Backbone bond lengths (Angstrom), bond angles and torsions (degrees), N, CA, C in turn:
res aa  C-N    CA-C-N  psi(-1)  N-CA   C-N-CA  omega(-1)  CA-C   N-CA-C  phi
1 X - - - 1.460 - - 1.518 108.90 -
2 X 1.323 116.52 137.02 1.462 120.58 179.83 1.517 108.89 -102.07
3 X 1.317 117.21 114.70 1.461 122.22 178.24 1.504 109.80 -121.22
4 X 1.349 118.15 -149.98 1.460 120.44 179.81 1.519 109.29 -137.89
5 X 1.322 116.62 119.24 1.452 122.86 179.00 1.523 108.22 -136.57
6 X 1.317 116.17 162.79 1.469 118.31 -169.32 1.539 114.03 -134.60
7 X 1.310 120.89 17.45 1.456 120.65 -171.16 1.523 111.66 -96.80
8 X 1.300 117.76 150.73 1.470 124.95 -172.75 1.527 111.62 -67.68
9 X 1.328 116.13 142.21 1.461 123.43 176.75 1.524 109.78 -105.15
10 X 1.326 118.52 125.59 1.467 119.75 175.27 1.520 110.42 -58.75
11 X 1.313 117.10 149.56 1.467 120.65 -177.65 1.517 110.23 -58.10
12 X 1.323 115.91 131.41 1.459 120.61 -178.48 1.513 111.78 -77.43
13 X 1.314 117.12 -24.88 1.454 117.31 -172.09 1.527 113.04 -145.29
14 X 1.323 116.72 34.71 1.452 117.98 174.50 1.524 109.25 -67.77
15 X 1.358 117.38 151.29 1.464 119.11 178.69 1.517 110.74 -62.55
16 X 1.344 117.34 134.59 1.456 122.64 -178.96 1.520 108.63 -123.15
17 X 1.330 116.32 130.28 1.456 120.43 -179.92 1.524 109.47 -65.32
18 X 1.343 117.39 130.34 1.456 122.12 -172.68 1.521 111.77 -116.60
19 X 1.309 118.12 20.11 1.462 121.55 -173.28 1.519 111.74 -66.72
20 X 1.346 118.76 -28.29 1.453 121.03 -179.02 1.523 110.91 -67.17
21 X 1.324 116.75 -25.04 1.456 120.09 -178.65 1.520 111.08 -90.69
22 X 1.293 117.03 -42.28 1.463 120.64 -173.65 1.516 113.82 -101.06
23 X 1.338 117.70 -15.42 1.447 120.41 -176.52 1.503 112.15 82.16
24 X 1.314 116.64 -0.09 1.454 121.73 179.96 1.507 108.75 -126.96
25 X 1.330 117.14 156.59 1.454 121.08 179.01 1.522 108.46 -83.69
26 X 1.331 116.07 106.43 1.450 121.71 -179.92 1.515 108.70 -126.47
27 X 1.293 114.43 157.36 1.451 119.79 174.74 1.522 108.05 -115.66
28 X 1.301 115.19 123.54 1.451 118.64 176.79 1.515 110.49 -63.92
29 X 1.302 114.67 158.12 1.460 119.66 -179.75 1.519 110.36 -60.23
30 X 1.329 115.58 142.77 1.453 120.62 179.08 1.520 111.85 -68.56
31 X 1.311 116.78 -29.91 1.451 119.64 -175.61 1.515 110.42 -95.28
32 X 1.344 118.14 145.51 1.454 121.48 -172.65 1.519 112.31 -67.55
33 X 1.332 115.16 157.87 1.455 120.36 176.14 1.515 109.52 -66.85
34 X 1.338 115.54 169.44 1.459 119.73 -177.20 1.519 111.62 -61.85
35 X 1.341 117.40 -32.20 1.450 121.45 179.22 1.529 109.88 -137.81
36 X 1.341 115.16 152.58 1.455 121.26 177.71 1.519 107.46 -155.43
37 X 1.296 117.22 146.42 1.457 120.67 -179.89 1.525 110.46 -62.34
38 X 1.315 116.65 134.93 1.461 121.17 -178.68 1.523 110.02 -66.67
39 X 1.336 117.34 133.66 1.458 121.85 -173.11 1.532 112.77 -120.89
40 X 1.316 118.49 11.95 1.461 121.92 -177.64 1.520 109.30 -140.01
41 X 1.334 115.40 164.14 1.463 121.46 178.89 1.524 112.50 -112.19
42 X 1.328 116.49 -43.23 1.459 121.20 -174.60 1.521 112.10 -117.76
43 X 1.323 115.35 145.09 1.465 122.31 178.09 1.524 108.14 -119.52
44 X 1.301 116.78 136.96 1.461 121.04 179.27 1.518 109.68 -145.16
45 X 1.329 116.37 167.15 1.460 120.96 171.54 1.519 108.52 -122.21
46 X 1.308 115.98 154.80 1.463 121.40 176.77 1.518 108.05 -146.38
47 X 1.305 115.77 160.26 1.461 120.94 -178.67 1.516 108.83 -105.70
48 X 1.323 116.14 120.64 1.452 121.24 -177.22 1.513 112.53 -95.20
49 X 1.315 114.81 -162.97 1.455 120.59 -179.46 1.525 110.06 -64.65
50 X 1.303 116.09 140.42 1.449 120.76 179.97 1.513 113.69 81.98
51 X 1.329 116.79 -0.11 1.456 120.47 176.76 1.504 115.28 88.47
52 X 1.338 118.53 -0.15 1.462 120.94 179.56 1.523 110.16 -72.84
53 X 1.320 116.31 151.74 1.455 121.84 -178.31 1.524 110.22 -100.23
54 X 1.332 115.35 139.15 1.458 122.53 -177.71 1.526 109.73 -118.27
55 X 1.331 115.86 156.42 1.455 122.51 178.31 1.529 108.62 -107.64
56 X 1.327 117.01 130.12 1.454 121.99 -179.25 1.518 110.60 -116.14
57 X 1.311 116.34 130.64 1.463 123.17 174.95 1.517 106.75 -109.55
58 X 1.350 116.13 105.80 1.462 122.12 -168.53 1.535 107.88 56.55
59 X 1.318 117.76 -118.22 1.470 120.58 -178.27 1.529 111.75 -105.68
60 X 1.312 116.41 25.85 1.460 120.42 -176.30 1.522 110.30 -124.60
61 X 1.309 115.63 144.51 1.457 121.11 179.05 1.533 109.92 -91.12
62 X 1.325 114.56 134.60 1.461 120.29 178.49 1.524 110.44 -68.48
63 X 1.329 115.53 142.73 1.461 120.96 177.25 1.518 108.99 -129.40
64 X 1.315 116.05 161.91 1.464 121.88 -179.17 1.531 109.61 -80.41
65 X 1.333 117.44 168.60 1.470 119.87 176.86 1.528 113.88 -57.00
66 X 1.328 117.95 -27.19 1.466 120.73 178.65 1.525 112.27 -92.53
67 X 1.337 116.96 8.95 1.456 120.87 174.06 1.507 115.64 88.57
68 X 1.329 118.59 7.37 1.450 121.19 177.67 1.532 110.40 -81.22
69 X 1.322 116.13 151.17 1.452 120.12 175.49 1.524 108.92 -64.55
70 X 1.322 116.43 129.19 1.461 121.94 -178.33 1.528 108.49 -77.59
71 X 1.336 116.60 108.65 1.463 121.42 -179.55 1.518 109.84 -134.42
72 X 1.328 115.78 145.66 1.462 121.74 174.81 1.518 108.21 -134.03
73 X 1.318 116.75 152.47 1.464 120.61 -176.79 1.520 112.40 -86.60
74 X 1.338 117.39 -17.40 1.459 122.05 -177.16 1.519 110.65 -100.66
75 X 1.322 116.58 125.94 1.461 120.67 177.41 1.525 110.81 -65.36
76 X 1.331 116.28 -37.81 1.461 119.98 178.76 1.528 110.67 -62.55
77 X 1.329 117.62 -41.52 1.458 121.05 178.29 1.523 110.46 -66.01
78 X 1.332 117.31 -39.94 1.464 120.80 177.94 1.525 110.85 -60.00
79 X 1.320 116.84 -42.63 1.463 120.82 178.39 1.526 110.43 -64.14
80 X 1.330 116.88 -41.36 1.460 120.71 179.99 1.526 111.13 -63.62
81 X 1.345 117.12 -42.70 1.463 120.91 178.04 1.525 110.07 -65.73
82 X 1.331 116.72 -43.92 1.462 120.61 178.57 1.524 110.84 -59.12
83 X 1.312 116.60 -36.76 1.465 121.08 178.38 1.524 110.95 -64.28
84 X 1.348 116.93 -38.14 1.462 119.75 176.34 1.527 111.07 -59.05
85 X 1.327 116.78 -45.21 1.466 120.79 179.79 1.523 110.97 -70.03
86 X 1.326 116.75 -36.29 1.453 120.95 -177.66 1.530 111.51 -69.97
87 X 1.331 117.62 -25.37 1.458 121.32 -176.76 1.526 113.28 -86.16
88 X 1.336 117.76 -5.16 1.463 120.69 179.65 1.531 110.56 -71.38
89 X 1.325 116.40 147.18 1.460 121.01 -177.50 1.535 110.45 -100.42
90 X 1.323 117.49 -128.35 1.461 120.63 -175.51 1.518 112.60 -68.85
91 X 1.329 116.32 -31.52 1.461 120.50 177.29 1.517 109.66 -122.61
92 X 1.324 115.36 151.10 1.460 120.91 178.01 1.525 108.28 -86.95
93 X 1.317 115.90 115.92 1.458 120.59 178.77 1.526 108.31 -99.96
94 X 1.307 115.45 89.73 1.459 121.36 -173.65 1.524 112.48 -62.27
95 X 1.336 116.76 -26.70 1.455 119.43 -179.11 1.532 112.12 -70.24
96 X 1.310 117.51 -10.10 1.473 120.95 176.21 1.522 111.98 -96.52
97 X 1.331 118.48 -6.05 1.464 122.70 -172.33 1.529 109.83 -101.37
98 X 1.323 115.08 69.68 1.466 120.58 -172.60 1.532 112.47 -67.21
99 X 1.324 117.77 -39.63 1.462 119.98 -179.48 1.525 110.77 -66.62
100 X 1.327 116.53 -40.73 1.462 120.37 176.20 1.517 111.05 -59.82
101 X 1.328 116.44 -43.71 1.463 121.47 179.77 1.522 111.25 -63.08
102 X 1.327 117.20 -42.75 1.466 120.39 179.59 1.525 111.07 -65.15
103 X 1.325 117.32 -39.62 1.472 120.30 177.05 1.525 110.53 -64.13
104 X 1.340 117.00 -43.34 1.462 120.56 177.64 1.528 111.22 -59.20
105 X 1.333 116.13 -41.02 1.462 120.66 179.46 1.520 110.85 -63.10
106 X 1.335 116.34 -43.37 1.463 120.15 -179.70 1.525 111.44 -68.63
107 X 1.326 117.22 -38.38 1.471 121.02 -177.87 1.524 111.72 -74.14
108 X 1.328 117.02 -46.49 1.467 120.53 -177.24 1.525 112.51 -82.25
109 X 1.355 116.03 -31.67 1.469 121.17 -177.07 1.525 109.88 42.60
110 X 1.352 116.78 61.97 1.472 120.51 -170.66 1.518 114.97 -58.25
111 X 1.324 118.20 -28.97 1.466 120.26 178.52 1.523 112.59 -96.08
112 X 1.351 116.01 5.84 1.466 121.63 175.67 1.521 113.05 54.53
113 X 1.312 116.59 45.68 1.459 120.37 179.72 1.519 111.58 -85.69
114 X 1.314 115.28 149.57 1.455 121.80 176.77 1.530 109.42 -93.50
115 X 1.317 115.51 171.38 1.459 120.11 176.81 1.524 110.61 -60.79
116 X 1.305 117.34 -40.50 1.461 121.49 -179.80 1.526 111.12 -63.99
117 X 1.328 117.46 -38.42 1.460 120.62 178.54 1.519 111.97 -67.19
118 X 1.323 116.21 -36.51 1.458 120.11 176.81 1.527 110.95 -64.16
119 X 1.312 116.23 -40.54 1.466 120.58 179.30 1.517 110.45 -64.73
120 X 1.335 116.86 -44.98 1.465 120.17 179.48 1.522 111.17 -62.79
121 X 1.335 116.92 -39.89 1.463 120.76 179.35 1.520 111.20 -63.90
122 X 1.335 116.11 -39.70 1.463 119.98 179.56 1.521 110.95 -67.39
123 X 1.325 116.58 -42.70 1.463 120.32 -175.80 1.528 112.78 -72.59
124 X 1.320 117.68 -17.72 1.466 119.88 176.58 1.527 111.28 -60.78
125 X 1.329 116.01 -27.40 1.462 119.88 -179.45 1.524 111.74 -69.14
126 X 1.344 117.53 -17.53 1.463 119.16 177.69 1.521 111.54 -60.61
127 X 1.322 116.96 -36.33 1.459 121.19 -176.80 1.524 112.67 -72.43
128 X 1.325 116.29 -18.47 1.473 120.27 -179.81 1.522 110.51 -129.05
129 X 1.323 116.53 29.27 1.461 121.07 -174.56 1.525 111.45 -60.35
130 X 1.319 115.94 131.36 1.462 121.91 -176.28 1.525 112.84 -51.94
131 X 1.330 117.13 -45.67 1.462 120.15 -172.64 1.523 112.84 -77.13
132 X 1.325 117.77 -7.57 1.466 120.73 179.89 1.520 112.52 -91.31
133 X 1.321 117.17 -16.75 1.463 121.36 178.96 1.519 109.68 -90.20
134 X 1.326 117.27 124.15 1.454 122.06 -177.86 1.530 111.21 -120.17
135 X 1.310 114.93 149.39 1.464 120.79 176.65 1.527 109.47 -94.04
136 X 1.306 116.93 162.14 1.463 122.40 177.19 1.520 111.88 -102.53
137 X 1.326 115.74 -13.61 1.461 122.27 175.77 1.538 107.75 -163.35
138 X 1.336 117.19 158.14 1.469 130.24 1.20 1.527 111.48 -73.90
139 X 1.319 117.31 160.07 1.463 121.29 -176.58 1.522 113.55 -56.69
140 X 1.341 116.65 -35.51 1.462 119.49 -179.23 1.509 112.42 -63.10
141 X 1.325 117.78 -41.42 1.460 121.91 179.42 1.523 110.86 -73.01
142 X 1.336 116.70 -36.32 1.469 120.31 176.05 1.522 110.38 -57.70
143 X 1.326 115.96 -46.82 1.462 120.79 -179.70 1.522 111.37 -66.81
144 X 1.333 116.12 -39.46 1.470 120.46 179.85 1.521 110.95 -62.77
145 X 1.324 117.28 -45.21 1.465 120.80 178.27 1.523 111.13 -61.76
146 X 1.311 116.24 -43.26 1.465 119.88 -179.79 1.538 110.99 -63.97
147 X 1.305 117.02 -45.26 1.464 120.62 -176.89 1.520 113.35 -69.98
148 X 1.349 116.65 -35.27 1.465 120.37 -174.54 1.525 113.36 -93.76
149 X 1.324 117.19 -36.69 1.461 120.29 -174.12 1.525 113.65 -91.27
150 X 1.316 117.52 -35.49 1.468 119.62 -177.67 1.527 113.07 -56.62
151 X 1.350 119.40 -43.99 1.473 119.07 -178.90 1.524 114.00 -62.28
152 X 1.335 117.75 -35.34 1.468 117.94 -178.18 1.527 111.16 -77.32
153 X 1.343 116.83 -30.07 1.460 119.17 173.42 1.524 109.67 -67.03
154 X 1.321 116.00 -44.01 1.461 120.80 179.09 1.518 111.04 -60.69
155 X 1.329 116.16 -39.55 1.464 120.25 179.92 1.534 111.00 -62.55
156 X 1.330 116.01 -43.87 1.465 120.56 179.00 1.529 110.89 -65.59
157 X 1.324 116.79 -41.48 1.466 120.24 179.92 1.528 110.57 -61.79
158 X 1.328 117.12 -40.13 1.464 120.34 178.63 1.524 111.65 -74.05
159 X 1.319 116.04 -37.87 1.469 120.71 -176.77 1.525 111.32 -65.89
160 X 1.321 117.47 -40.90 1.461 120.79 -175.27 1.530 113.64 -109.86
161 X 1.309 117.21 2.61 1.465 122.66 -178.49 1.518 110.12 54.35
162 X 1.343 114.91 57.69 1.458 121.67 -179.24 1.522 109.05 -129.96
163 X 1.325 115.21 170.67 1.452 122.07 175.13 1.526 108.15 -120.94
164 X 1.326 116.23 126.74 1.472 120.09 -178.87 1.520 110.72 -117.41
165 X 1.321 116.51 -65.07 1.458 119.96 177.32 1.516 113.34 80.63
166 X 1.354 115.08 178.53 1.461 121.68 -179.94 1.524 109.20 -136.23
167 X 1.339 115.14 170.78 1.460 119.39 -179.76 1.524 109.93 -159.59
168 X 1.325 115.66 147.12 1.461 121.09 171.43 1.520 110.84 -97.21
169 X 1.318 115.99 -1.12 1.461 121.65 178.16 1.517 109.35 -77.38
170 X 1.320 117.08 142.95 1.456 121.72 -179.07 1.527 111.92 -61.22
171 X 1.320 116.87 -23.96 1.467 120.99 179.08 1.519 112.51 -78.56
172 X 1.329 117.39 -10.74 1.453 120.41 178.67 1.510 112.74 79.67
173 X 1.341 116.64 178.28 1.463 120.48 -178.85 1.528 111.94 -72.97
174 X 1.300 115.26 156.65 1.463 120.79 176.38 1.520 108.14 -96.34
175 X 1.318 115.66 99.74 1.459 120.76 -176.92 1.529 109.25 -83.16
176 X 1.324 118.03 126.58 1.470 120.88 -177.58 1.531 112.38 -57.86
177 X 1.315 114.68 147.39 1.461 120.52 179.01 1.518 111.02 -60.30
178 X 1.334 117.01 -36.34 1.465 120.69 -179.82 1.523 111.10 -62.58
179 X 1.329 117.08 -37.33 1.463 120.91 178.29 1.523 110.78 -65.16
180 X 1.322 115.92 -42.89 1.467 119.96 178.87 1.530 111.31 -63.46
181 X 1.320 116.40 -36.27 1.465 119.91 178.77 1.525 111.57 -66.85
182 X 1.327 116.51 -36.21 1.470 120.37 177.83 1.527 109.83 -65.83
183 X 1.333 116.71 -43.38 1.462 120.05 177.78 1.529 110.60 -63.77
184 X 1.320 116.59 -40.32 1.466 120.59 178.95 1.523 110.72 -62.10
185 X 1.310 116.32 -42.58 1.463 120.56 178.44 1.531 110.74 -63.21
186 X 1.324 116.22 -40.00 1.467 119.44 178.99 1.522 111.16 -65.52
187 X 1.323 117.57 -45.76 1.464 120.01 -178.84 1.523 111.87 -65.74
188 X 1.314 116.52 -26.36 1.468 120.38 178.39 1.530 111.91 -64.82
189 X 1.327 116.27 -18.69 1.463 119.61 179.33 1.530 112.09 -76.67
190 X 1.346 116.72 -14.19 1.470 120.74 177.70 1.529 109.87 -82.09
191 X 1.333 116.83 148.81 1.459 119.32 173.40 1.530 110.00 -80.83
192 X 1.323 116.89 174.23 1.468 121.71 -174.67 1.520 111.68 -58.94
193 X 1.341 117.09 -45.94 1.461 120.74 -178.19 1.525 110.99 -62.46
194 X 1.330 117.00 -44.55 1.464 120.39 -179.83 1.526 110.71 -62.89
195 X 1.328 117.39 -35.79 1.460 120.90 178.55 1.530 111.45 -67.39
196 X 1.331 117.18 -34.77 1.462 120.57 174.76 1.530 109.55 -59.30
197 X 1.332 115.72 -45.13 1.456 120.24 178.36 1.512 112.72 -67.86
198 X 1.326 117.07 -40.44 1.461 121.44 -179.47 1.524 111.13 -62.69
199 X 1.325 116.79 -45.66 1.462 119.14 178.71 1.530 110.37 -62.03
200 X 1.321 116.51 -36.28 1.467 121.08 178.30 1.528 110.51 -62.48
201 X 1.334 117.29 -44.88 1.464 121.17 178.90 1.528 110.41 -63.79
202 X 1.334 116.34 -45.51 1.468 120.23 179.61 1.527 110.39 -59.81
203 X 1.317 116.70 -39.34 1.461 120.57 179.40 1.529 110.77 -64.90
204 X 1.329 117.45 -38.32 1.467 120.29 179.28 1.521 110.98 -65.72
205 X 1.332 116.73 -45.82 1.461 121.35 -174.71 1.525 112.77 -87.59
206 X 1.331 116.49 -13.28 1.471 121.89 -175.70 1.524 111.05 55.97
207 X 1.351 114.71 37.30 1.456 118.32 -174.76 1.528 111.27 -160.49
208 X 1.327 116.06 123.92 1.458 121.34 171.73 1.523 109.79 -71.78
209 X 1.334 116.12 -39.22 1.464 121.05 -177.83 1.519 111.14 -61.47
210 X 1.326 117.12 -48.33 1.461 120.65 178.97 1.523 111.40 -65.18
211 X 1.319 116.80 -39.73 1.465 120.90 -177.59 1.526 111.52 -64.73
212 X 1.326 117.23 -42.51 1.462 119.92 179.24 1.524 111.26 -70.86
213 X 1.324 117.41 -35.85 1.460 120.18 173.11 1.526 110.32 -59.29
214 X 1.324 115.62 -40.84 1.463 121.37 -179.13 1.524 111.33 -69.05
215 X 1.323 117.18 -48.78 1.461 120.90 -177.54 1.527 112.24 -68.07
216 X 1.324 116.45 -29.02 1.465 120.85 177.04 1.523 112.07 -86.87
217 X 1.338 115.33 6.70 1.470 122.97 175.17 1.527 113.79 65.78
218 X 1.325 117.09 25.18 1.459 119.96 172.49 1.527 110.67 -84.86
219 X 1.340 116.56 -18.61 1.457 123.27 174.85 1.516 109.05 -131.82
220 X 1.338 116.89 151.15 1.460 119.48 169.68 1.528 108.90 -94.06
221 X 1.323 116.89 173.00 1.460 121.06 -175.18 1.523 111.59 -60.67
222 X 1.333 116.77 -46.26 1.462 120.05 -177.18 1.531 111.20 -59.29
223 X 1.328 116.76 -43.61 1.455 120.88 -178.83 1.530 111.15 -68.66
224 X 1.331 116.82 -42.49 1.467 120.24 -179.82 1.529 110.85 -61.80
225 X 1.315 116.95 -43.38 1.463 121.07 178.98 1.523 110.54 -65.16
226 X 1.324 117.10 -43.23 1.457 120.59 178.77 1.522 111.01 -59.81
227 X 1.335 117.22 -43.27 1.460 120.93 -179.69 1.528 112.15 -68.17
228 X 1.335 116.56 -30.23 1.466 119.41 178.54 1.530 111.62 -72.22
229 X 1.338 116.65 -18.85 1.465 122.17 -178.49 1.529 110.70 -115.84
230 X 1.315 116.87 30.52 1.461 121.23 -171.01 1.529 112.11 -60.54
231 X 1.328 116.87 -46.65 1.454 119.83 -179.10 1.529 110.81 -65.43
232 X 1.333 115.71 -40.90 1.461 119.61 178.86 1.524 111.09 -64.02
233 X 1.334 116.28 -41.37 1.465 119.61 178.37 1.526 110.62 -64.34
234 X 1.317 116.60 -36.43 1.473 120.64 177.58 1.524 110.15 -62.58
235 X 1.329 116.16 -43.32 1.462 120.38 179.09 1.526 111.37 -66.76
236 X 1.343 116.77 -37.89 1.465 120.55 179.26 1.528 110.52 -63.57
237 X 1.343 115.69 -42.65 1.458 119.28 179.79 1.525 111.34 -66.06
238 X 1.334 116.28 -28.33 1.464 120.18 -179.20 1.525 111.61 -82.62
239 X 1.351 116.29 -44.09 1.464 120.65 -173.91 1.520 113.37 -101.26
240 X 1.325 116.82 -18.20 1.454 119.71 -178.08 1.514 112.04 108.90
241 X 1.324 115.99 162.99 1.456 122.77 -174.34 1.520 111.30 -104.49
242 X 1.331 116.76 133.48 1.463 121.69 170.64 1.517 106.47 -94.04
243 X 1.330 115.96 98.42 1.471 121.11 -167.92 1.514 113.48 -55.72
244 X 1.324 117.72 -46.10 1.461 120.59 -174.84 1.527 112.35 -69.58
245 X 1.325 117.57 -18.83 1.463 120.57 -178.70 1.523 111.88 -104.75
246 X 1.321 116.79 -57.91 1.455 120.72 -175.25 1.527 112.29 -65.90
247 X 1.330 117.00 -42.71 1.459 119.69 -179.03 1.525 111.66 -65.03
248 X 1.332 116.39 -42.43 1.461 120.14 179.56 1.524 110.80 -62.00
249 X 1.320 116.09 -44.71 1.467 120.34 179.34 1.527 111.14 -61.44
250 X 1.335 116.24 -40.59 1.460 120.79 179.74 1.515 111.26 -63.93
251 X 1.321 117.48 -46.44 1.458 120.91 -178.35 1.523 111.63 -65.94
252 X 1.327 116.24 -38.31 1.459 120.09 177.98 1.530 111.12 -64.88
253 X 1.318 116.43 -42.49 1.454 120.04 179.57 1.523 110.76 -64.75
254 X 1.316 117.36 -40.51 1.458 120.47 176.00 1.532 111.24 -61.24
255 X 1.327 115.74 -43.57 1.459 120.48 -178.91 1.522 111.42 -61.86
256 X 1.326 116.90 -47.08 1.466 120.60 -179.11 1.527 111.25 -66.63
257 X 1.319 116.86 -41.56 1.462 120.46 -179.41 1.527 111.12 -66.21
258 X 1.325 116.84 -41.77 1.461 120.82 178.66 1.523 111.09 -63.60
259 X 1.341 116.27 -42.50 1.459 120.09 179.76 1.524 111.17 -64.26
260 X 1.334 116.67 -43.70 1.457 119.68 179.34 1.516 112.36 -63.69
261 X 1.331 116.38 -40.08 1.464 120.71 179.17 1.518 110.50 -65.18
262 X 1.334 116.60 -45.25 1.469 120.46 177.80 1.525 110.56 -61.17
263 X 1.326 116.91 -41.05 1.459 122.02 179.97 1.529 110.67 -59.47
264 X 1.326 116.83 -45.80 1.464 120.67 179.48 1.526 110.49 -60.23
265 X 1.324 116.82 -47.12 1.458 120.42 -177.65 1.532 111.58 -65.41
266 X 1.337 117.26 -41.60 1.464 119.99 -178.69 1.527 111.42 -70.69
267 X 1.322 117.37 -32.28 1.463 120.14 178.21 1.524 111.42 -76.61
268 X 1.323 116.80 -15.09 1.461 120.85 177.97 1.520 111.59 -99.86
269 X 1.335 116.14 -4.10 1.459 121.04 -175.53 1.520 109.85 -88.41
270 X 1.328 116.86 129.85 1.464 121.06 -178.11 1.516 112.79 -92.61
271 X 1.319 116.75 -24.42 1.461 119.31 -177.27 1.517 110.62 -80.84
272 X 1.333 116.87 161.31 1.459 122.72 179.83 1.510 110.72 -112.64
273 X 1.319 114.43 158.80 1.451 120.90 178.63 1.521 109.43 -87.33
274 X 1.299 117.24 141.74 1.457 121.39 -179.59 1.523 110.63 -61.86
275 X 1.324 116.15 146.40 1.451 121.02 -177.79 1.522 112.02 -63.46
276 X 1.315 117.51 -23.69 1.459 119.27 -178.27 1.531 111.44 -63.44
277 X 1.356 118.29 -20.45 1.449 121.24 178.84 1.522 111.04 -69.29
278 X 1.326 117.82 -17.27 1.456 120.99 178.56 1.512 111.81 -77.34
279 X 1.324 117.37 -16.29 1.449 120.45 -178.11 1.516 110.13 -77.35
280 X 1.314 116.55 155.67 1.463 121.17 179.42 1.524 110.69 -63.81
């Protein structure tokens, strides 16, 4: 149940001296383990000073791994994060809480990156973009890449008035400097939080082209993920599927990509969700 509470939450992952256990002075990892026993019953959101939204676990306020108060500017994002915590069962499976992780990354900024550094990191994927690398054989995969990847490259080229191209050379296509500058200018329109999410999506898909198609709603998550794994899917159809491995990887990739896409949109959204959505 989502209600409203206002009491402080002890840090979930502050460094704790472990010398009594090991006999040596060690610092535990700042970030939580993959799982932890659930320690709360109710999850709520509240609006603090300055209008930022906070997450409450029972009577405690959520904090980041570095001990900062967990706050977001979007009410919709706060509800989405609260839902992640509310859906946990007997143990907290942090590896399933992608929105929480992205918020922690934006709040703590552990590597102290600037907006410009995030943009440069994202654009580096253009030089090794998945959909720009083509094979010369087998003929079936060559045709599949052409039929599935060419239209989304063409869409991006028309949408942003850029030139991308493809290559069978291991070095990849030579993307004009002017095209990269146009992409840089476009990414500069995103705020810092949205760029954190965008880089996350690009990292999942290994493709700027697919990520922009997805964020611009020319592709849905399922299609974008499928296109990012086109060669692997071709091999699976030829050799067969290992259900416990391939299916799990596919579902995980969809989950991470969907969360990153939602994060970008919610961090770019200026409107707020009505308070009635907090009610059961």
